Structure formats: C-alpha cells, structure tokens
N, C-alpha and C positions, 0 to 999 in steps of 0.2 A: 580473542584473538588479535595478535599483534599488528596485523595489516589493518586493522580497524583502526587503533591508535595513529599510524603512518597517515592514514587517510585524513583522518580529522585536522592534525596537525597541518597538512597539505592544504586542505580546504579552507583553514582559519588565515593561513598565509594570503590567500586569495584576497581576502578582505581588502588588504592594503594596496592591491594593485587594479589599473584600471579592469573594467570587464571585457574578457575576449570571449563571451558569448555570444552566439546569436541574438542580435538584439530588438527584433521585430514587435515583441508584444511587452505590454506594460510590467512594471516591476510586479513580482508576486503571484502574476496570473496564471501560470504553470501548476499552480501547488508545489507539493513536495514530493517524496518518494514513498510507496506504499510497498508492504514488507511481502508481497508477491512480485514486486518489478516495476509494475505500472507507475505513472504520474498519478498522484492524488493524496489523500492524507496518509496516517500510518497504517491504518487497517481497512481503509475502504479506497477501492479504486475511483477516479473521477474522470467527467468527461474532456478535462483538458488533457492535451497532450505533452510529454515532459519537454523540458527545456524553451528556449525563446525564439525559436525559428518560426519566421513568418511564412507567406506562401510562396516566398522565392530562396529560403535559406533551409538550411539543415542544422540541428545541433546534435551533440554526444554528451551525454550525461553520466557521471558515475556516483554510487551512493553507497554508505554502509549504514546500519541499524543494529540496535541491540535492544532486546526487551528482556528485563530481569524480574521475574515474579517470584512469587514465595517457593515455589518447588522447582522452577524450571528457567532456564535461559533459553533465549532464540537470537542465534547471529545470522544476519543477512548481509551479502553484498551483492551488488549487481551494476548493471548499465543499461542505458537507454539510448535509442536513436529515434530521432523525430525528422522525417523527411517532408518537407515542403506543409509543414503545420497540416498534414492530411493522415498520415500513417506513422505510427507509434511502436517499434519494435524495443523488446524487453527480454533481458534474462537476469535471473537472480538464482543464488545458490542460499539455500537455508540450512544451519545447523542447529537442530533443536537438542539442548543437553538435559538429560534425565538422569540426575544423580543417583537417585534410588535402584536404578538398574545399571548403573555406571556405564552407561552409552550414550552415544549421541546419534540422532537420527538426521541425515543428511537426503535433503529435498532438491533437484534442479527445476527451476520454473521458466519456461519459454511463453512467451506474451506478444500478442500484436493488437492494437487498437487503431479502430479507423473512426476519424471524425465525419459523421454522417452530414451534420447540419450545425450552421450559427458559429456563434462566438459567445465567450461568456458575457463579453462588456458590449459588444456593438449590436447584435441582433436583438430584434425584438422578443424571440422566445429562446429559452435556452440552448445552449450547446448541448448537442445529442452524439454519443460514441458509442459505436459497438466493440466488444472486447472478447478476444479469446485467450484462455489461458492452459496452457499443457504443462501437467506436473507430473515428476516420476522420482520415485523415492529410490537411491541409490543400492538400500539393502531394506527390504520389506518385511524381514523378520519378525520384528514387533508387531507391524500391522497385522500379519497374517495369526499371530499367536493370539490376539485379541478379537478376532473375528472379522477381520475386514476381508472383503471380496478380492480385491485388486489391490496393485501398488503403483498405479498409473492413473490420471483422470485427466480429463477437460471441462474447464468451467468456460462459460458463456454468459456475458453479461452486457446490459444496457443500462448506460450512465446520462443522466443530465444535470447540467450544471449552469448557474448563473450567479453574476456578480453584480449587485444594485448599487449603485454609487450613491453614497450619500443617504442612504434608504433609513437609517436607524440613529437619530440624534446627531445628524450629519456624517456618521461614520459608516463607510462601505459594507455592507452585508453579503455574505456568499451562502449558497447552500447547493448540495449535491443529494441526488437519489439515485440509486443504482441497483436493479433488480437482476439477481443471478440465477443461473440453472447450474447446479454442481451435486455432486453426490460425495464430496471431500468429508472425511473425518477430522476434525481442527486442522483446517487448510490442506489436508491430505498427508499432512505429518504422521497421522495413524491411519492412512491408506484410505480406500474409496468404497463406498457401500458397505454391504454385511454379506456374510457367508451366509446368511438365513433368510435373506430376502433376494429377490429377483434383480433389483437395481439399486435402489436407494436416492434415485435422484429427486431434488425437490428444487421449488422456486423459493428464493430467498430475497430479503429485504435488506437493504441498508444505506445508511443515510449520514450526512455531515453538513454542519453549519457552523459559521465563524464571523466574527467581527473583527475588521481591520480598524485597530484604535490610531494606526498609523499607515504610511506607506509599507513601512518594512513589518508591522507586527501584526500577527492575527492570533485571536483566542478562539478557540471552539470545542466542540465535542462531536464525537462519532458514534454509531452505533451499526453493529452488524449480527443480521440474525443468522444462528447456526443451526443445524438438523444433528439429531442424534441417533444416527443409524446404528451404532454398537449397544447402545442402551447403557452408556456409561455416565449419563447426567450430563453430557454437554451442553452448556448454557451459552446464550448471546453475550458478546463483546462490547464494550464500552470503554471510550476513553474521554478525557479531557485534556486538550493540547494547546501548546504556545509555540507558534513558528515565527522565527526571525529571518528576514531575507534582506540583509543589508545592501546588496547589490544584486546584479545578474550573474555573478559567478559562483556563489554559494547560498545554501540555505541551512538552518539549523532548527531540528523541531525536537523539543520535548514533550512528554506527556505522562500522565497518571493512567494507568491501565486496571481496569475492571474486568477480567477474562472468566469468572465465575469457575466453574467446576471442568477440569481438564484430566482425563484420564482416571479417574476416582478421587482426585485429590480438590479438596473444597478451598473456596476463598482464595483464588489465584490473582493477587493483586501486586502491584509494583510500578516500574517506571520503564520509560523508555526514550530512546536518543536515536537521533537520526541525522545523519550530515550529507548533503548533496551538492557536488560540483558541477559546474555547466561549462561546456565549451562550445 
C-alpha cells in the first residue's frame, strides 16, 4: 500500500524534531499499536491507553502495519484518540490479501477502551482496562463460503498490565494479560461463529511480556489463543518483537510471526512491521 510508505517516511522525519505529542507519561509506557487499532503489542491489546496524554491532556495517534507471512499479507492503518488518560477510541481498516483466491478481504474495526484502575508504573497493582471492539467485513462472501455464521461481531476484553522498574538484572520488565470473549474466526477476517453452531463465542487468553534494554528499546514475546469454529485447524498466534521508541513522537516495531495454520494453509510464518506517530 502506497500510503504505508508515505506514513513511514513521515513518522521517521518526526524523530529529528522536538516532540509535539502530549507528554504526561514516561517514554514508551503507552506501548505501540495493535492490529485491531488499540494500544498494545502487535497482536495483543494491553491495558495502556494510546498516546502520552495525562489526566488533563488528550492525544491523537496514527499508525500503519504490515504482516507478510507465507501465503498471505495483512495491511492495517488506523487512528486512536486518548481523552484524559481515561478513554481510548480507535479505528482501523484491515486488508487481508489472499493470492490463492485473487482477492482481498477488508474489515473495519471500531474500538473503545476504558481505564478502570491504576497506572502501569505508579500504582501498586496492575493497570486494568476494559475494551470493546466491533468488527465488520465489507464483503462477507468468503466468510459465508467457508461456513461462517455472521460477517460482523463484537469482542469484549479485560486487560491487566504492569511495568516493574529495574526488576530483571536492573532492566525494566513489562507484562500484560488479556482475557477476551469472542466468536471471531481469524480476527473476524473469516467471519464470526459457524453456521453449524448456535454461537461460537469463547473465552480466550492472551499474554505479552518484554524487557526494556534501554529507555527506548524493548524486546519481548506475545501469545494469542484462537478458537477453531470453522474446523479449519485455526491455531494460536505467537510472535517475538523489538520495539524502538526514540522519542514521544514515533515508535517502530518489528516482529517475527508464527501464526500456525490459517484457512487450511500450514506454517504461516513471516515478518511484521508497524509505525505509530503521536500528536
């Protein structure tokens, strides 16, 4: 996507100018951008809200991501609004390229996340946030053909995050645990539920952890449990990532992905890159 190239160039230019983002949080504490639009890691939403807004600030963020795996590619661009470090609104447009069918599956994702308690650094207990994500396929033909019941659905998740300063050999250690209630097939790109079942909704586990080897660089892993409503062998997702946050205007994330079996195709591994700009 040409717009991804322009966006990456623009965000990299921001690294050479003073930060213009809201600056109420410590560097890197908002995390990066997740492929469904929320703040988090690449594949897992975290309890943090997007951007550097404190309790009396707001921030607007934009991002683009690309995942390139064995048989598919996924391009995502979106935006986030953080209001007073209490509520995050997000929107993302996903384009899933399926060369074998000479088609692209497009899905719009609208989300809201509310911080219920705490701060990942300053509160004794983890920060806790509740999120709701509504997803809708722009064309549900493929989803219906493979047996999905619906072409739109809503996920609800609860995320807990904590950053421990100097906890591992003097380095900062971060962890996040997310519990999701969802009936999505491959994030909803293959529809929701199954025509052969009544619902397909399940409670799923997701987790992330990372070590900050400096204030600007974090290395970590993620895991996302998946359900197999369509009996296509859908498998859990995993990644190893490196996130670079040189200032409060931009972050860049790269990752190695192991997404298992997708729509009958085995060994879906590859690379992921994401750039977020903060204003």
